[in-house]
N, C-alpha and C positions, 0 to 999 in steps of 0.2 A: 097351329099349323106351322107358322114361321119358326117357332122354337124347335120343333121336331125336325124341320128341314135343316136348320142351322146345325143341330147336333149330328144329323146324318152326314152332312158335308164335312164337319169337323172330324168325325170318326173315319170317314173315307180318306181324308187328307193324312191323318196319322197312320192309317194302314198302309197307304202308298209310301209314306216316308220310311216306315219301319221295313217294308219289303225292299225298298231301294237300298237301304243300308245293308240288309242281309245279302243282297246280290253283289254290291260293290265291295264288300269286305271279305269276300270269299278267297280262300287260298287258290293258288294256281295248281290245282290238283291233277291236271292232265300230264304234267311232266314228272321228271325224276326227283324234283325237289318240292318241298312245301315251303312257300314263302308267304308270310302274313304281312299285309300292307294296311295302312290306315284306310278308312272307308272312302276318303276323297281322292285316293290314288287308284289308278287303273292298272291291272296286271294282265298282260297278254303272254301266252306261251306259244311258241312256234317250234314244232318238232323238225321242220325242214328249214334250212339245211342242217342246223347244228344244235338243236335243243336250246333255243334262245328265249330268255325271259326279258320282256320290256315292261318296265314298271314306271309310270309317269304321272305327273300332275303339273299342269301348266307348262312352265319352262324347265322343270326338274325331270331328269331322265336317269333311271338306274337300269343298267343292262347286265345280264349274266349269261355266260356261255361256257361250256366245258372246253378245257384245253385239249388239243389233239394228242399231246404227250403229257402224261401224268408226271408231276414233280413231287418230290418229297417236301414236306413242310419246311425243312431247313434250307431248301433251294429257292423258295419263293421270294425272299427279300432280294436276292441277286437278280432274279428274273425281272422283278419290278424296277430295280435300279436301271437295268438295261433299257426297259421300256421308257422310263422317265428321261434318260439321256437322249434317246432317239427323238422323243417328243420335244425336248428343249432344242435340239438341233433343227428339227423340222419346222419349229415355230419361230425361229429367229426372224426378226423384222416384222412379225405380226403384232400390231399394237394391242390386240386382245390378250396376248400372252407375254407381256413385259415381265420378265422373271427376276430381275434384280440380281443381287449378289448370291442369294440362296434361292435357286429356281424352284425347288420343291422340298417338302418335308416328308420324312418317312415315319410311319407309325403302325400301330396294330390296334385292333379293337378288342377291348377287354370285356369279359362277361359272356363269351360264347363258348360252346363246347368244343370248338376247333379254332385254331388261330386264323384270323383274317388280317393279312398285312396289306398296307396301302402306301401309295405316294400321292401327295396332295399338292396341287398347284393352286395359287391364288389364296394363300394363307392370310394375306392382309386385306383382301377385299371380299365382297359378297358373292362374286362369281367363282365357283369352284370347278376344277377339273380333277378327277380322282381316278387312279387306276388301282385295282385291288385284285387279290387272288387268295384262294384258300383251298385246302385239301380236307375233304370230309372222310374221317375214319380210314385214312390211308388208301382209299379206293379211287376217288376221282378228284382231279384238280379242276377248279372252276376259276374263271377270271371275269373281270367286269370293269365297267366304267360308270362313273357318275358325272353328270354335267348339270350344273344348276346353282341354286342359291345356298347360302350357309344353312338356313333353316331346312332346306330340302336334304342337305347332306346329313344333318342330325337325324332326320326321319329315315334316311337310307341306312344309317348305322343301326337303328332299331330294327329295320327290316332284315339286315344282314344277321343280326343277333337271333332273329326268329327262324332262320333257315334250318331245315332238317331234311333228311332223305326220306323218300317214300319207301315203305317196306312192303 
């Protein structure tokens, strides 16, 4: 009797564990984008006011929202430079954002079907602040921010690589 009860509890625990992974690993399928996140990250989509995706785990937060004005892909690096310069100016004197000689680095994410450009603050430490933008198939420009750890930024890169439009 004790063995049968133990086996039933064990099976019930595994069933619960498998179902919880299936629910938490789901795409944010209510919105215009499909974003795949690791199972320990939570995806929320809010259609009001602006189709906002909030994807988080602990202190790491990835946010996506469409730009109100669409930019061609070649204009995105200039847009991000302007954002970065405004951020540097606004954060002067804030000890959390001591920027040093080179306040931010510019980059792009390789391995996606559309270019994702970004500016990254905090290149030397574990706390990252990142602004990014991309244009999918010349239709809609999306922008976003990431705030969190270096490991969280690496996970965010993988999530950005997973993005595709709903059809």
